[in-house]
N, C-alpha and C positions, 0 to 999 in steps of 0.2 A: 179516539186519541183527543184529549182537550189540551189546547195550548195555551199558555199565558202571553198575551200579546204586548210587547214593548214598545214605548213610545214617548212623547213628549205631550204634557198638559200645555196646550197653548193659551188658553183662557178659562177663568171661571167667572160666571156672572152669578151674583147672589140675588136671589128672589125669595122673600120672607114666606110668602103665601105658598109657594110650590116647591122650595127647596133649590139647592144650587144647581146650576146647569154647568156643566164640565165639556169643555172642548178638547178633544184628543186627537192628535195626529200620529197614527201608528209608525213605528219603524218596520221597513220591509226588509225583511232578511233573505227572503226567497227570490230576489229580482236576478234575473239572468246577467251577471256580471260581466260575461264575455261579449255582451252585444249591447253595451249601454247607449251607443250612439243611435240606435234604432228605436225610437219611442215606442212603437209597438211590442217590442220586448217585453215591455213593464204592462201590459194589458192581459187580463184575464177576461175569457168570455163567461159570463155567469147565465144560467139558466132563468127563465122569467118564473116569478112567484106572483102571478096575477089573478089567483082564483077567488079573492074576495070582491064582495060586491060594494064595498065602501072603502074608506080611509083605513090603513094599516096604522095603529097607535102605539104598539111596541112590539118588540121582538125579543127572542133570546135564542142562542145556539147551544146546543146539547149534543157532544158527539158529532155525529153526521146528519143532525136533524135541526130545522130552522123553525122555530115556533113564532106564529104571528097572531096579534089579536087586533080586532078590527070593530070599528063602529057598526058592522053589518052583524053585530051579537055573536059573532063566532071566534072560536080559537082555530087555528089549523097548524098541523106539522107537516113539513116538508123536507124531502130528501134533499139534501144541500148540493149535490152533486148533478141531479136530473132535474129538480124542481117539482116533481111530482109530489102531488099531496098524499100523505100517508094516511093521515086522520083528520076528522072533523070534528070539533067539539062544539055542540049546538044547544047547551043547557042554560045559557043566559037569555034574558028577555030585553035586555037593553045592550048599550055599547060595551063591550070587553075593552076596559081602558087600561090593563096592567097584567104582567105575567111575572112569575118568579119561579125558579127551579128549587126543590127541596129534596136533599138526599138523607136517608136515615138507614137502618139495619134492615128496613122491610123493602126498600127500593127507591126509586126516584120518582118525584111527583112533580107535575106542572100545576101551580095554582093561578088561576084567573081571576081577577078582580073585575067589577062592573058597576054601572050606573044602576042596575038592578039592586044594588045593595048586598050581593052574595059574592062569597069568595067559592069558587068550586076547585076541588082537588083531584087531579086525575092522575092514575099510575101511567107512567111514561111507556112502560113495556107492553101493555095490553089496551090501554086508551081507555079504561073504566072509570067512570065517576066514583070515588070512594068517600067523600065527603063533601058537605056544602056547610058554609059557616055565614050565617045572616048577620048582617052588620046595620047600625042604626043610621047610616047614610050612605051614599054612593062611594065606592072604593076607587080612589085614584093613585094609589101607589103601593106597592108590596116590596118587603124587605125580609129576607129570612136569614 
């Protein structure tokens, strides 16, 4: 169940070399309104997503899964509820710098861009590498 999050854009910073950076403040519709004087009623405990060996540089949410990319050369899929690693994608030779989700009639795919000049495309359902795209320079951003 993918929800559209609502909220307010609080600031936009223009950066010609890396694109605009947008700061977003989400609107929390699921706060327990009957107990708003207790600040702990607004806090959710989330699992640890700490299996990477280096910095996480991007993430995407799809359904009940969180996808992360890291400078440890991997992409990982986690169960959002438990924090358990569902899949590890280890086909890059350098930092995985960006992620994007793509959906067509054949299924849903996660694309990972890397400093190794490759974009890898994996089937979300089974985790299989289905395509590699070679680029002329390192891949820093993906948009579909």
